[in-house]
MARDRENMAR-636523 format. One line per 8 residues: number of its first residue (from 1); their letters; for each residue z negated, x negated, y negated of C-alpha. Coordinates in steps of 0.1 Angstrom, whole numbers, padded with zeros to 4 digits. Example, Ala and Ser with C-alpha at 12.3 -4.5 7.8 and 13.67 -1.06 7.14 Angstrom:
MARDRENMAR-636523
1	as	-0078,-0123,0045 ~ -0071,-0137,0011
This chain:
MARDRENMAR-636523
1	melkavlv	0764,-0001,-0597 ~ 0747,0015,-0567 ~ 0762,0010,-0532 ~ 0772,0046,-0528 ~ 0790,0046,-0561 ~ 0809,0015,-0550 ~ 0819,0033,-0518 ~ 0832,0063,-0537
9	llffiigf	0853,0040,-0560 ~ 0867,0022,-0529 ~ 0882,0055,-0517 ~ 0905,0052,-0547 ~ 0911,0015,-0544 ~ 0922,0015,-0507 ~ 0951,0039,-0512 ~ 0963,0074,-0521
17	nsveallf	0967,0085,-0484 ~ 0930,0078,-0477 ~ 0919,0097,-0508 ~ 0941,0126,-0500 ~ 0927,0128,-0464 ~ 0891,0130,-0477 ~ 0886,0165,-0491 ~ 0849,0164,-0497
25	yepfnnis	0822,0137,-0498 ~ 0785,0143,-0504 ~ 0764,0112,-0502 ~ 0731,0131,-0510 ~ 0722,0102,-0532 ~ 0706,0122,-0560 ~ 0707,0155,-0578 ~ 0738,0144,-0597
33	tiqdnngs	0760,0140,-0566 ~ 0750,0175,-0555 ~ 0757,0190,-0589 ~ 0790,0171,-0592 ~ 0801,0188,-0559 ~ 0791,0222,-0572 ~ 0763,0224,-0548 ~ 0738,0253,-0551
41	llfapifc	0700,0247,-0546 ~ 0672,0271,-0547 ~ 0645,0243,-0547 ~ 0636,0210,-0563 ~ 0654,0185,-0540 ~ 0634,0158,-0523 ~ 0653,0126,-0515 ~ 0642,0100,-0489
49	dgvlgnal	0656,0068,-0472 ~ 0688,0076,-0454 ~ 0715,0059,-0434 ~ 0730,0045,-0466 ~ 0709,0047,-0497 ~ 0691,0081,-0501 ~ 0692,0112,-0479 ~ 0683,0149,-0486
57	nlsnskkv	0652,0163,-0470 ~ 0659,0199,-0459 ~ 0627,0205,-0441 ~ 0604,0234,-0450 ~ 0633,0260,-0447 ~ 0658,0246,-0472 ~ 0695,0245,-0474 ~ 0723,0235,-0498
65	cyplennf	0757,0253,-0501 ~ 0790,0243,-0515 ~ 0823,0262,-0521 ~ 0849,0261,-0493 ~ 0878,0263,-0517 ~ 0896,0229,-0521 ~ 0869,0213,-0499 ~ 0879,0226,-0464
73	ndtngtle	0911,0228,-0444 ~ 0908,0255,-0417 ~ 0940,0244,-0400 ~ 0932,0208,-0392 ~ 0901,0188,-0401 ~ 0871,0167,-0393 ~ 0836,0171,-0405 ~ 0811,0142,-0403
81	fwvkppsd	0775,0139,-0412 ~ 0743,0121,-0403 ~ 0712,0141,-0394 ~ 0676,0133,-0384 ~ 0663,0165,-0367 ~ 0628,0173,-0355 ~ 0619,0178,-0318 ~ 0626,0216,-0318
89	nglgffdi	0657,0234,-0306 ~ 0674,0264,-0322 ~ 0681,0244,-0354 ~ 0711,0254,-0377 ~ 0729,0224,-0391 ~ 0761,0238,-0407 ~ 0775,0272,-0414 ~ 0808,0288,-0426
97	nglmnpns	0809,0325,-0434 ~ 0775,0332,-0418 ~ 0776,0324,-0381 ~ 0773,0358,-0364 ~ 0801,0374,-0385 ~ 0838,0375,-0375 ~ 0857,0343,-0385 ~ 0825,0323,-0389
105	qgifknln	0817,0288,-0377 ~ 0785,0269,-0372 ~ 0770,0237,-0358 ~ 0735,0238,-0344 ~ 0711,0221,-0320 ~ 0700,0240,-0289 ~ 0690,0230,-0253 ~ 0688,0194,-0266
113	yaimevkn	0726,0194,-0273 ~ 0746,0195,-0305 ~ 0769,0226,-0303 ~ 0798,0239,-0324 ~ 0806,0276,-0322 ~ 0837,0293,-0336 ~ 0842,0331,-0339 ~ 0874,0349,-0343
121	nvnnydqa	0885,0381,-0362 ~ 0870,0404,-0335 ~ 0838,0384,-0332 ~ 0847,0367,-0298 ~ 0836,0331,-0297 ~ 0838,0298,-0279 ~ 0816,0267,-0280 ~ 0820,0229,-0278
129	wspkqlvy	0790,0208,-0267 ~ 0783,0172,-0275 ~ 0791,0148,-0246 ~ 0754,0138,-0244 ~ 0721,0152,-0253 ~ 0706,0151,-0288 ~ 0670,0143,-0278 ~ 0642,0138,-0303
137	ddewhfia	0637,0102,-0311 ~ 0629,0103,-0349 ~ 0662,0085,-0355 ~ 0694,0093,-0374 ~ 0723,0107,-0354 ~ 0760,0109,-0363 ~ 0778,0143,-0357 ~ 0815,0148,-0360
145	avwerrni	0833,0181,-0355 ~ 0871,0180,-0350 ~ 0895,0210,-0350 ~ 0932,0217,-0351 ~ 0951,0250,-0350 ~ 0982,0253,-0328 ~ 1000,0285,-0334 ~ 0972,0311,-0333
153	ttyfklcl	0947,0290,-0312 ~ 0921,0268,-0328 ~ 0910,0239,-0305 ~ 0878,0220,-0313 ~ 0852,0196,-0301 ~ 0819,0180,-0312 ~ 0811,0143,-0310 ~ 0777,0126,-0311
161	dgecksdy	0769,0091,-0322 ~ 0805,0080,-0319 ~ 0811,0094,-0285 ~ 0836,0123,-0279 ~ 0849,0141,-0249 ~ 0885,0131,-0240 ~ 0899,0164,-0250 ~ 0890,0196,-0268
169	dgniinsy	0865,0217,-0248 ~ 0864,0247,-0272 ~ 0893,0270,-0281 ~ 0896,0304,-0297 ~ 0925,0326,-0309 ~ 0928,0342,-0343 ~ 0900,0325,-0361 ~ 0906,0324,-0399
177	pdlsqdfc	0876,0316,-0421 ~ 0874,0331,-0456 ~ 0879,0301,-0478 ~ 0866,0320,-0508 ~ 0831,0318,-0494 ~ 0806,0289,-0492 ~ 0796,0264,-0465 ~ 0760,0255,-0461
185	vgwnrwyg	0742,0224,-0448 ~ 0708,0226,-0432 ~ 0712,0263,-0421 ~ 0733,0288,-0402 ~ 0729,0325,-0400 ~ 0723,0327,-0363 ~ 0699,0298,-0358 ~ 0683,0296,-0392
193	yseslfde	0671,0264,-0409 ~ 0674,0229,-0396 ~ 0641,0214,-0408 ~ 0661,0181,-0409 ~ 0672,0152,-0431 ~ 0709,0149,-0440 ~ 0731,0121,-0452 ~ 0767,0111,-0458
201	lkifeyak	0786,0144,-0453 ~ 0824,0141,-0453 ~ 0852,0166,-0447 ~ 0887,0154,-0439 ~ 0919,0174,-0439 ~ 0932,0161,-0405 ~ 0919,0159,-0370 ~ 0906,0124,-0364
209	snqeihed	0911,0106,-0331 ~ 0882,0096,-0309 ~ 0888,0060,-0318 ~ 0886,0068,-0356 ~ 0853,0087,-0351 ~ 0839,0058,-0331 ~ 0849,0034,-0358 ~ 0834,0056,-0385
217	ylsyvnqt	0801,0056,-0366 ~ 0802,0018,-0362 ~ 0809,0014,-0399 ~ 0774,0027,-0406 ~ 0757,0012,-0376 ~ 0769,-0023,-0383 ~ 0753,-0020,-0418 ~ 0720,-0010,-0403
225	qkecimyk	0716,-0034,-0374 ~ 0680,-0047,-0371 ~ 0673,-0083,-0377 ~ 0660,-0103,-0347 ~ 0625,-0115,-0353 ~ 0605,-0133,-0327 ~ 0568,-0128,-0335 ~ 0554,-0154,-0311
233	pestgpvk	0561,-0192,-0312 ~ 0590,-0201,-0289 ~ 0577,-0208,-0254 ~ 0575,-0245,-0242 ~ 0577,-0234,-0206 ~ 0607,-0235,-0182 ~ 0618,-0199,-0193 ~ 0621,-0190,-0230
241	incsglfv	0637,-0164,-0251 ~ 0648,-0164,-0287 ~ 0674,-0147,-0309 ~ 0701,-0167,-0292 ~ 0693,-0154,-0257 ~ 0674,-0163,-0225 ~ 0671,-0199,-0214 ~ 0659,-0214,-0181
249	nnqsfkak	0652,-0251,-0180 ~ 0669,-0253,-0214 ~ 0701,-0239,-0201 ~ 0715,-0206,-0213 ~ 0709,-0180,-0186 ~ 0724,-0145,-0181 ~ 0708,-0124,-0154 ~ 0734,-0113,-0128
257	gvgyqpip	0714,-0093,-0103 ~ 0703,-0062,-0086 ~ 0672,-0040,-0083 ~ 0656,-0051,-0051 ~ 0637,-0026,-0029 ~ 0652,-0026,0007 ~ 0626,-0003,0022 ~ 0633,-0002,0060
265	igltadvp	0647,0029,0076 ~ 0619,0053,0086 ~ 0595,0040,0059 ~ 0589,0051,0023 ~ 0581,0034,-0010 ~ 0564,0067,-0021 ~ 0529,0058,-0008 ~ 0503,0033,-0020
273	ggtdiiyd	0514,-0001,-0009 ~ 0547,0012,0004 ~ 0567,-0016,-0010 ~ 0544,-0044,0003 ~ 0565,-0047,0034 ~ 0595,-0062,0016 ~ 0573,-0090,0002 ~ 0553,-0096,0034
281	speiynrd	0582,-0097,0058 ~ 0602,-0129,0059 ~ 0627,-0113,0083 ~ 0636,-0089,0055 ~ 0639,-0113,0025 ~ 0654,-0141,0046 ~ 0681,-0116,0056 ~ 0688,-0107,0020
289	fpllremn	0685,-0138,-0001 ~ 0714,-0156,0015 ~ 0736,-0125,0010 ~ 0726,-0124,-0026 ~ 0734,-0160,-0031 ~ 0767,-0155,-0015 ~ 0773,-0127,-0040 ~ 0766,-0152,-0068
297	antirtwg	0736,-0132,-0079 ~ 0709,-0151,-0097 ~ 0683,-0124,-0103 ~ 0665,-0096,-0087 ~ 0643,-0070,-0103 ~ 0612,-0054,-0086 ~ 0598,-0021,-0098 ~ 0562,-0029,-0088
305	kvtntsfl	0541,-0060,-0083 ~ 0553,-0089,-0061 ~ 0524,-0095,-0037 ~ 0533,-0127,-0018 ~ 0540,-0162,-0029 ~ 0561,-0169,0002 ~ 0585,-0142,-0011 ~ 0589,-0161,-0044
313	daaynngv	0592,-0194,-0025 ~ 0622,-0180,-0005 ~ 0638,-0167,-0037 ~ 0634,-0200,-0055 ~ 0647,-0220,-0025 ~ 0634,-0253,-0038 ~ 0656,-0249,-0068 ~ 0689,-0248,-0049
321	npiyvvmg	0709,-0218,-0060 ~ 0676,-0201,-0069 ~ 0672,-0164,-0073 ~ 0649,-0156,-0102 ~ 0626,-0126,-0102 ~ 0621,-0099,-0129 ~ 0584,-0094,-0120 ~ 0579,-0056,-0122
329	fwincyen	0545,-0041,-0130 ~ 0543,-0003,-0122 ~ 0526,0020,-0147 ~ 0520,0055,-0133 ~ 0535,0086,-0148 ~ 0514,0115,-0160 ~ 0485,0094,-0173 ~ 0467,0095,-0206
337	ygdpavrq	0476,0060,-0217 ~ 0452,0063,-0246 ~ 0422,0067,-0224 ~ 0401,0035,-0227 ~ 0393,0035,-0190 ~ 0429,0039,-0180 ~ 0439,0011,-0203 ~ 0412,-0012,-0190
345	nyideftl	0423,-0007,-0154 ~ 0458,-0017,-0162 ~ 0446,-0047,-0182 ~ 0424,-0059,-0153 ~ 0452,-0054,-0128 ~ 0478,-0071,-0149 ~ 0455,-0100,-0157 ~ 0451,-0108,-0120
353	yvnefkdh	0489,-0105,-0115 ~ 0498,-0129,-0142 ~ 0471,-0154,-0132 ~ 0484,-0154,-0096 ~ 0521,-0160,-0102 ~ 0525,-0174,-0137 ~ 0531,-0210,-0125 ~ 0557,-0201,-0099
361	pavlvwal	0592,-0214,-0108 ~ 0609,-0182,-0095 ~ 0593,-0161,-0122 ~ 0619,-0152,-0148 ~ 0602,-0125,-0169 ~ 0575,-0098,-0167 ~ 0587,-0062,-0169 ~ 0563,-0034,-0177
369	gnennldy	0567,0002,-0165 ~ 0598,0022,-0157 ~ 0610,0051,-0178 ~ 0575,0061,-0188 ~ 0591,0073,-0221 ~ 0610,0101,-0205 ~ 0597,0136,-0203 ~ 0597,0138,-0165
377	csnpayid	0572,0110,-0165 ~ 0550,0113,-0196 ~ 0535,0138,-0219 ~ 0551,0133,-0253 ~ 0517,0131,-0269 ~ 0509,0099,-0249 ~ 0542,0080,-0255 ~ 0529,0061,-0285
385	dfyslcne	0498,0052,-0263 ~ 0522,0040,-0236 ~ 0539,0016,-0259 ~ 0507,0003,-0274 ~ 0493,-0002,-0239 ~ 0524,-0023,-0230 ~ 0521,-0044,-0262 ~ 0484,-0050,-0253
393	larvayei	0494,-0061,-0218 ~ 0520,-0084,-0234 ~ 0492,-0099,-0255 ~ 0471,-0104,-0224 ~ 0499,-0123,-0207 ~ 0505,-0144,-0237 ~ 0468,-0154,-0240 ~ 0467,-0162,-0203
401	egsdyhpi	0499,-0183,-0202 ~ 0495,-0199,-0236 ~ 0524,-0220,-0250 ~ 0543,-0220,-0216 ~ 0544,-0181,-0216 ~ 0572,-0162,-0198 ~ 0591,-0135,-0218 ~ 0578,-0100,-0213
409	gvvngdll	0594,-0067,-0219 ~ 0591,-0029,-0214 ~ 0616,-0009,-0192 ~ 0627,0021,-0212 ~ 0647,0051,-0201 ~ 0678,0047,-0223 ~ 0669,0046,-0260 ~ 0646,0076,-0262
417	slgsavya	0616,0068,-0285 ~ 0627,0031,-0287 ~ 0624,0014,-0321 ~ 0603,0042,-0336 ~ 0573,0036,-0359 ~ 0562,0072,-0350 ~ 0558,0061,-0313 ~ 0546,0025,-0322
425	sddasmny	0577,0012,-0305 ~ 0593,-0005,-0335 ~ 0597,-0043,-0334 ~ 0566,-0049,-0356 ~ 0544,-0027,-0335 ~ 0557,-0044,-0303 ~ 0550,-0079,-0317 ~ 0538,-0094,-0283
433	tdfwgcnv	0568,-0081,-0263 ~ 0600,-0103,-0263 ~ 0628,-0080,-0251 ~ 0635,-0044,-0240 ~ 0647,-0034,-0206 ~ 0668,-0003,-0205 ~ 0679,0019,-0177 ~ 0713,0033,-0188
441	frgksfgs	0735,0059,-0170 ~ 0761,0071,-0195 ~ 0792,0070,-0173 ~ 0819,0044,-0167 ~ 0814,0030,-0202 ~ 0783,0024,-0222 ~ 0800,0040,-0251 ~ 0781,0034,-0283
449	ffydyaal	0749,0023,-0265 ~ 0749,-0013,-0276 ~ 0755,-0004,-0312 ~ 0728,0023,-0310 ~ 0704,-0002,-0296 ~ 0711,-0028,-0323 ~ 0703,-0002,-0350 ~ 0669,0004,-0334
457	tgkpllit	0657,-0031,-0325 ~ 0665,-0067,-0330 ~ 0650,-0078,-0297 ~ 0672,-0091,-0268 ~ 0682,-0066,-0242 ~ 0681,-0066,-0204 ~ 0699,-0037,-0187 ~ 0675,-0030,-0159
465	eygidaln	0694,-0002,-0142 ~ 0731,0009,-0143 ~ 0758,0020,-0119 ~ 0766,0051,-0098 ~ 0761,0061,-0062 ~ 0788,0054,-0036 ~ 0791,0089,-0021 ~ 0817,0114,-0033
473	ntnyqeye	0797,0147,-0034 ~ 0829,0168,-0032 ~ 0836,0158,0004 ~ 0806,0137,0014 ~ 0827,0106,0020 ~ 0821,0072,0005 ~ 0846,0063,-0023 ~ 0840,0025,-0023
481	dvhadwvl	0870,0019,-0046 ~ 0857,0043,-0073 ~ 0822,0030,-0069 ~ 0834,-0006,-0074 ~ 0857,0002,-0102 ~ 0830,0020,-0122 ~ 0804,-0007,-0116 ~ 0828,-0035,-0126
489	smwseinn	0837,-0016,-0158 ~ 0800,-0014,-0167 ~ 0793,-0050,-0158 ~ 0823,-0062,-0180 ~ 0808,-0044,-0210 ~ 0773,-0059,-0203 ~ 0788,-0094,-0199 ~ 0807,-0091,-0231
497	snitigst	0779,-0078,-0252 ~ 0763,-0104,-0275 ~ 0728,-0087,-0274 ~ 0723,-0086,-0236 ~ 0706,-0113,-0215 ~ 0721,-0098,-0184 ~ 0714,-0069,-0160 ~ 0702,-0058,-0126
505	lmaysdew	0724,-0032,-0109 ~ 0709,-0001,-0093 ~ 0706,-0011,-0065 ~ 0707,-0038,-0037 ~ 0707,-0014,-0008 ~ 0707,0023,0002 ~ 0673,0039,0004 ~ 0669,0065,0031
513	wktgnhws	0634,0075,0020 ~ 0644,0092,-0012 ~ 0654,0127,0001 ~ 0650,0145,0033 ~ 0641,0127,0066 ~ 0633,0090,0062 ~ 0651,0084,0095 ~ 0684,0099,0083
521	hdyggypt	0709,0092,0056 ~ 0706,0124,0036 ~ 0725,0141,0008 ~ 0705,0151,-0022 ~ 0699,0143,-0058 ~ 0709,0159,-0091 ~ 0740,0170,-0111 ~ 0751,0146,-0138
529	gahpdgfs	0781,0143,-0161 ~ 0778,0105,-0159 ~ 0793,0103,-0124 ~ 0829,0108,-0114 ~ 0819,0136,-0089 ~ 0794,0152,-0112 ~ 0764,0144,-0089 ~ 0740,0116,-0081
537	neewwgvm	0731,0112,-0044 ~ 0699,0093,-0045 ~ 0701,0076,-0011 ~ 0736,0061,-0016 ~ 0733,0036,-0045 ~ 0734,0004,-0026 ~ 0756,-0026,-0029 ~ 0747,-0027,0007
545	rialnasg	0750,0001,0032 ~ 0722,-0001,0058 ~ 0722,0006,0095 ~ 0696,0007,0122 ~ 0694,-0025,0142 ~ 0697,-0016,0179 ~ 0679,-0048,0189 ~ 0648,-0037,0170
553	gpdimqpr	0651,-0063,0142 ~ 0654,-0056,0105 ~ 0680,-0031,0094 ~ 0716,-0044,0092 ~ 0731,-0049,0058 ~ 0768,-0039,0055 ~ 0784,-0050,0022 ~ 0804,-0024,0003
561	mvyyelkd	0835,-0032,-0017 ~ 0814,-0035,-0048 ~ 0796,-0065,-0032 ~ 0829,-0085,-0031 ~ 0840,-0074,-0065 ~ 0807,-0085,-0080 ~ 0809,-0118,-0061 ~ 0840,-0126,-0080
569	afyeekqv	0827,-0112,-0113 ~ 0794,-0131,-0111 ~ 0811,-0164,-0102 ~ 0805,-0192,-0126 ~ 0813,-0228,-0122 ~ 0781,-0248,-0124 ~ 0774,-0281,-0140 ~ 0748,-0308,-0134
577	dinlfsgw	0743,-0341,-0152 ~ 0732,-0373,-0134 ~ 0718,-0401,-0155 ~ 0734,-0434,-0147 ~ 0720,-0468,-0156 ~ 0738,-0501,-0161 ~ 0741,-0517,-0126 ~ 0739,-0501,-0092
585	nlislplq	0728,-0464,-0089 ~ 0721,-0447,-0056 ~ 0732,-0411,-0061 ~ 0744,-0379,-0044 ~ 0763,-0349,-0058 ~ 0741,-0318,-0063 ~ 0772,-0295,-0063 ~ 0804,-0293,-0042
593	ptntfvsa	0829,-0306,-0069 ~ 0857,-0283,-0079 ~ 0880,-0313,-0075 ~ 0867,-0337,-0048 ~ 0890,-0366,-0056 ~ 0870,-0396,-0067 ~ 0891,-0401,-0098 ~ 0884,-0365,-0108
601	vikdltgq	0847,-0367,-0102 ~ 0842,-0399,-0123 ~ 0870,-0391,-0149 ~ 0846,-0389,-0179 ~ 0829,-0423,-0171 ~ 0838,-0453,-0192 ~ 0842,-0490,-0182 ~ 0847,-0503,-0147
609	ivvwhyna	0833,-0480,-0120 ~ 0828,-0490,-0084 ~ 0818,-0465,-0057 ~ 0808,-0473,-0021 ~ 0801,-0448,0008 ~ 0789,-0454,0043 ~ 0797,-0430,0072 ~ 0772,-0433,0100
617	sndlwtly	0794,-0413,0125 ~ 0820,-0441,0126 ~ 0800,-0470,0111 ~ 0826,-0473,0083 ~ 0822,-0484,0046 ~ 0848,-0471,0021 ~ 0854,-0482,-0015 ~ 0868,-0470,-0048
625	dtnapfpw	0872,-0494,-0077 ~ 0887,-0483,-0110 ~ 0899,-0519,-0115 ~ 0914,-0523,-0080 ~ 0946,-0544,-0084 ~ 0964,-0523,-0057 ~ 0958,-0486,-0051 ~ 0958,-0491,-0013
633	lntlhtms	0926,-0511,-0016 ~ 0908,-0479,-0025 ~ 0898,-0465,0009 ~ 0873,-0439,-0005 ~ 0893,-0409,-0016 ~ 0869,-0380,-0020 ~ 0832,-0374,-0030 ~ 0814,-0344,-0015
641	ygnaywlk	0781,-0326,-0014 ~ 0756,-0340,0011 ~ 0767,-0376,0010 ~ 0751,-0406,-0007 ~ 0770,-0431,-0028 ~ 0764,-0465,-0044 ~ 0779,-0463,-0079 ~ 0780,-0493,-0102
649	sesdqtlt	0783,-0487,-0140 ~ 0788,-0512,-0168 ~ 0765,-0491,-0191 ~ 0740,-0463,-0193 ~ 0760,-0431,-0193 ~ 0760,-0396,-0178 ~ 0780,-0384,-0148 ~ 0787,-0347,-0152
657	vqgdavvs	0795,-0329,-0120 ~ 0812,-0295,-0121 ~ 0815,-0272,-0091 ~ 0799,-0247,-0068 ~ 0763,-0246,-0057 ~ 0759,-0248,-0019 ~ 0736,-0222,-0005 ~ 0727,-0242,0026
665	htirlmps	0740,-0274,0042 ~ 0735,-0291,0076 ~ 0739,-0329,0079 ~ 0745,-0343,0114 ~ 0722,-0373,0117 ~ 0733,-0402,0139 ~ 0708,-0424,0159 ~ 0709,-0451,0132
673	wnfvgyns	0708,-0454,0095 ~ 0724,-0424,0077 ~ 0736,-0425,0041 ~ 0728,-0390,0028 ~ 0721,-0369,-0003 ~ 0692,-0346,-0009 ~ 0701,-0317,-0032 ~ 0671,-0295,-0034
681	sttampnp	0648,-0298,-0064 ~ 0621,-0324,-0064 ~ 0601,-0319,-0032 ~ 0570,-0337,-0021 ~ 0571,-0358,0010 ~ 0571,-0352,0039 ~ 0583,-0316,0033 ~ 0620,-0324,0031
689	isglttpi	0620,-0340,0066 ~ 0593,-0318,0082 ~ 0618,-0301,0105 ~ 0631,-0334,0120 ~ 0621,-0351,0152 ~ 0601,-0382,0143 ~ 0600,-0411,0138 ~ 0619,-0409,0105
697	ivwtyhmp	0622,-0436,0079 ~ 0636,-0429,0044 ~ 0645,-0455,0018 ~ 0658,-0450,-0018 ~ 0666,-0472,-0047 ~ 0653,-0463,-0082 ~ 0669,-0472,-0115 ~ 0658,-0482,-0140
705	gadwrvyd	0635,-0507,-0126 ~ 0656,-0517,-0096 ~ 0628,-0509,-0071 ~ 0630,-0498,-0035 ~ 0608,-0470,-0022 ~ 0601,-0460,0014 ~ 0585,-0432,0034 ~ 0578,-0439,0071
713	teapfpwl	0564,-0411,0093 ~ 0548,-0438,0115 ~ 0533,-0458,0086 ~ 0498,-0469,0098 ~ 0484,-0463,0063 ~ 0495,-0435,0039 ~ 0494,-0458,0009 ~ 0522,-0478,0024
721	nslknmtm	0546,-0449,0016 ~ 0558,-0455,-0019 ~ 0583,-0427,-0018 ~ 0564,-0396,-0029 ~ 0593,-0371,-0035 ~ 0629,-0365,-0026 ~ 0650,-0354,-0056 ~ 0682,-0337,-0063
729	grgywlks	0710,-0360,-0073 ~ 0696,-0391,-0056 ~ 0709,-0408,-0025 ~ 0689,-0419,0005 ~ 0690,-0441,0036 ~ 0675,-0421,0064 ~ 0669,-0435,0099 ~ 0667,-0413,0129
737	diiqnwsi	0662,-0423,0165 ~ 0682,-0394,0179 ~ 0712,-0373,0170 ~ 0698,-0342,0152 ~ 0707,-0317,0125 ~ 0690,-0318,0091 ~ 0692,-0286,0071 ~ 0689,-0289,0033
């Protein structure tokens, strides 16, 4: 039995009320279903692949009509259907009584919106518009029209892809269709033919709720989700992506970050090399990265190329609370991406970029372009060439990096043209790309976005831009509470989605260069229904408000409320494992434990555990022994970040430390031997101690092997220094001749 026949049977199995509510169902499965519904055709029908089974092709000026009687309730009802329209506007989808006549109704596409129009007995009319645009993407779209009559007024609205306005936005008095006439699909009298494909048309005799319509939409989408297929072998490098998500150093990783482009007041990014200053100015990024770490952000996205290794070094921070970088690569708008010379220029430029930075540990992923699929940026005739160019660049990166490749993706404007074989953006065509980046601005909620995405592609998703600006355009005052509330609502949906690998918020800081005078914080932007005030002010999107520095230094960053809200939302207790060997181990804690009591830190270890610590400031040894006969013998009560410990274990086992990463830490060194931890990633000597006044001697004890290793700044021969690196999680004896501070 065919699937659609099974579904029809289910309407009877699931209960009388459901059957009674459904007045009409046309699956467009074959000629028989149309004839069974008393449909009238003036052509030989052509069927094609649809949302569920077959669909009816009504291109080339075709329509199909059915009787209204017994199939339509003009008092209360819901009409649902799927349509795949062409790129044109002025397309008639549905008609009752010949739209143009009194008491007629129709649904059509115009001005890139789906619109419902209802006329009354004296030919006055009102309209309801879809809550978002119906733009051409060669994909199926779900349209639902809802109406109910209260006394003499008919209220109505039109929903698109499971999204509805909160209330009716159309109303008309004294509208009474003639139910002895027909309704037609693929045509209406005012706008003519649809030239579209249609599938799964249903008419119900009650007005459905927004939630019901959303669930109806999902019931189809969930059946059509794309399978995740990774076309390249999984990377063996430190960053890899697969159908389970993104991984850094074999740990699951979700990007929690911001778009980073803090152009100083008075300058602009809108000139060649305009963004270089943020990469070439340590005073800028050294101002910002501690603020981002304090916000618990772990990622930044750049729109264009990073130009400086020192910038990445500062972001990585020797592996201590690192900030990873989505490495942007700008592709200009308004270019012919199919021109061999244009393509070769991008290939040559990207080749140099990947070769320069591929081995840096701060690199998270490569991200190509920015909204080049949208009509403000590209000629529609070149969009398929844009996607094929990006896939070619992805192939180039893969061939350069080899088996240790970093993931690479394309930054798309929402879902337009994504996942389309027509535009060569389907998963098979984009076989060298690993994920999609999407800039999404749909309001406080993403609505059906994640479901829509999953129906188009099986690739993992990075939300590369989202949010709203912080300025209320109705009174030109900041509404930080609204700004924070909307951003947190969006982040919650991102964080709870099982297809996202994280996001970067638009944006880290306000940008005074975008409108008006670069030295003033101007108003200006564009109207949008996706913001609470109906307007986007381009210079006011920052998590940080910026202010001129009177002393002449870099601009001052002033956190808005959303900074502190995101700090809490981004927080995640970290975990580090330390391998212990049977015998004595010289260790330190890479994190500040959530619970610092020794018993809590070592609670998962087995057998007798003995811990010793030495405090150079008071020349005092303290002890904790799990087999101590009397509790008062244990003089060591807590274990903390920055200290070293001798720990004796009876077996090889793992010490798991849970707690907070420490952004920076200063250890007060005494003029003697100091018992300290080093909690950056592995760093070659003498870099960890390069800021200290010499002479300095460092000893550590390595297990297994029970060997001592030393580094002495005054060693007469370099080969005498057997300690080559200092490593996170190990403890050290460090001798200083003076009191001084050691920052790690």
